[in-house]
C-alpha positions, -999 to 999 in steps of 0.1 A, spaced: 10 397 12 47 407 9 78 385 13 113 401 12 98 432 -6 80 411 -32 43 411 -36 30 375 -34 -6 367 -40 -24 346 -14 -25 309 -23 -58 296 -36 -75 272 -12 -101 244 -17 -127 230 7 -128 194 18 -154 183 -8 -134 197 -37 -101 182 -26 -118 148 -20 -132 149 -56 -98 158 -70 -81 129 -52 -109 104 -58 -114 97 -21 -142 103 4 -143 135 25 -143 113 56 -109 99 45 -95 135 45 -108 142 79 -93 109 92 -59 117 77 -60 151 94 -72 138 128 -51 106 130 -19 115 111 -17 153 109 -21 154 71 -45 183 69 -48 219 60 -19 240 74 -40 271 79 -69 254 96 -79 267 131 -106 257 155 -140 271 145 -131 275 108 -138 252 79 -109 232 65 -94 249 34 -65 231 16 -37 251 -1 -15 238 -30 12 225 -5 -15 207 15 -28 190 -16 7 181 -27 12 163 7 -21 144 2 -9 133 -32 24 121 -17 5 101 9 -17 85 -19 15 76 -39 31 60 -8 -1 39 -1 -1 28 -38 35 16 -34 25 -6 -4 32 17 26 11 14 57 -10 46 65 14 56 92 44 52 69 27 70 41 19 99 64 54 101 77 68 102 42 44 129 31 52 151 62 89 148 59 90 155 21 95 192 12 68 205 -11 69 239 -29 43 264 -21 30 292 -43 46 318 -20 80 300 -21 78 297 -59 71 334 -63 99 345 -38 125 323 -55 134 290 -69 123 259 -50 138 224 -48 118 196 -63 101 176 -35 122 147 -23 144 149 -54 170 121 -52 205 136 -48 234 125 -70 247 90 -64 280 103 -50 262 121 -22 239 92 -13 255 64 8 225 42 3 222 45 -35 228 15 -58 239 17 -94 236 -6 -123 239 0 -160 242 38 -156 210 39 -135 207 49 -98 182 39 -72 180 56 -38 179 32 -9 191 51 21 197 32 53 189 -1 36 203 -35 43 227 -54 20 198 -76 8 177 -45 -1 206 -30 -20 213 -63 -37 177 -66 -49 178 -30 -61 209 -37 -82 194 -68 -97 162 -49 -105 181 -20 -122 202 -45 -142 169 -63 -153 184 -95 -139 153 -114 -131 171 -146 -122 192 -129 -95 162 -109 -82 140 -139 -79 168 -160 -63 175 -133 -38 139 -130 -27 135 -168 -25 166 -172 -4 155 -144 19 120 -160 23 136 -193 33 156 -176 60 133 -149 73 97 -158 63 75 -143 36 59 -115 56 92 -103 70 107 -103 35 77 -84 21 80 -57 48 118 -53 49 131 -61 14 105 -62 -13 84 -32 -3 113 -8 1 127 -16 -33 93 -14 -50 88 20 -32 122 33 -44 115 22 -80 81 38 -80 96 70 -65 121 72 -94 93 67 -119 74 96 -103 104 119 -107 117 108 -141 89 89 -159 113 60 -163 117 26 -146 82 13 -154 98 -18 -169 119 -22 -137 88 -21 -115 70 -47 -136 101 -70 -136 104 -67 -98 67 -73 -93 68 -105 -114 100 -117 -97 85 -112 -62 52 -129 -73 71 -159 -86 92 -162 -55 62 -158 -32 42 -184 -51 72 -207 -51 74 -204 -13 37 -212 -9 34 -248 3 5 -270 -9 -19 -275 20 -32 -310 13 -47 -315 48 -56 -280 61 -64 -272 97 -96 -255 86 -123 -277 69 -138 -245 55 -113 -223 35 -104 -187 39 -114 -168 8 -88 -142 -4 -95 -116 -31 -92 -79 -39 -121 -56 -39 -136 -46 -73 -112 -24 -93 -83 -31 -70 -54 -47 -90 -26 -46 -64 -28 -82 -54 8 -90 -46 4 -85 -8 -26 -109 -10 -3 -136 -23 21 -129 6 -8 -134 30 -17 -167 13 19 -179 15 21 -171 52 -12 -188 60 -3 -219 40 29 -220 60 7 -224 91 -14 -252 75 -44 -229 68 -62 -236 36 -73 -207 13 -91 -200 -19 -72 -173 -39 -94 -153 -63 -69 -125 -70 -73 -90 -83 -104 -69 -91 -130 -95 -84 -165 -83 -94 -191 -83 -66 -214 -109 -82 -184 -132 -87 -174 -128 -51 -210 -136 -40 -210 -167 -61 -177 -178 -46 -191 -174 -11 -222 -195 -19 -201 -222 -36 -173 -225 -10 -190 -216 23 -158 -202 36 -148 -198 72 -137 -162 65 -134 -137 36 -105 -113 35 -110 -84 10 -79 -65 1 -78 -28 -7 -46 -10 -12 -60 25 -19 -89 42 -1 -106 50 -35 -114 12 -38 -124 6 -2 -161 2 -7 -176 -10 25 -210 -17 9 -194 -48 -8 -198 -67 25 -235 -61 25 -238 -78 -9 -223 -111 3 -249 -139 7 -260 -154 40 -247 -189 45 -258 -217 69 -226 -213 89 -214 -178 98 -186 -163 77 -161 -140 94 -154 -108 74 -120 -91 72 -112 -58 55 -75 -62 48 -50 -37 35 -41 0 41 -70 12 19 -96 4 45 -81 25 74 -104 55 69 -135 36 59 -165 31 82 -171 -6 83 -200 -27 96 -196 -40 131 -192 -75 119 -162 -66 97 -127 -65 113 -101 -42 100 -66 -56 92 -42 -30 80 -9 -50 85 -1 -83 69 15 -96 101 -17 -88 120 -38 -104 93 -20 -137 96 -23 -137 134 -60 -128 135 -70 -153 108 -50 -181 125 -67 -172 158 -101 -174 141 -92 -209 127 -80 -221 161 -111 -208 179 -135 -226 154 -117 -259 156 
């Protein structure tokens, strides 16, 4: 192969199984990403097996990173598709620009700066930029107060979707490019968690006599969205039992036996932790328990018929409330 007079070797490609092992996800997830979101092998044609090149794999990794930062599957796919990734051919023919490399602050209208650090927040609202500045300045008081005030005005789910998630995503993106900002991400996470817990009312007389059990699947430690869900349900008078991150299967089974919940919502942020067999290990109870697979990690997982998929927090709140109302 020749480009502008230069000999360029063909890019090496990998089959679906090899790419799935490399990313730590199921082959079915790759096929779903290709079919539903267009994140697939660029050279694939009908009648040929899927073969992924370096640029294709780079886009899959970008999608995984976006999911880890809290993006929905559709948002993660859009991010991966619009981000330029270098190919082996482009690298051989000439220098390539780093994918999605943040431009200098002077060229970015949506950037925020604090203490010599810059965070890219293009097209963001004043509240998002304010939270970004507080996070960069390591000002936990200002960050938590801003989140708390926004929750009081807009509601916890809206603040998660439009304020907290965008800043967490921008901080994580900077960490990926520079290896810095880990302390900023941790501070922002703790401020958001404190504000969300502070905005969670105590439900002394819940609408549901049997609680809704909330926890993450085994190995999943991204529990902040689950606290947002609990706060939103509590605001509607729905009682929950929060068991938090990375709950072992035997502990989850014991909790189901002891609490006889009306529903169980298992959160998975990443597909690698979305293990559908966990639902089959839950014990039978005298009264039926509704099962929900909550979070973006489940979107490509084949679920039992009795399990309902809830990818968006707003949808999860509505569906769980509808269940409670139906059983009253």
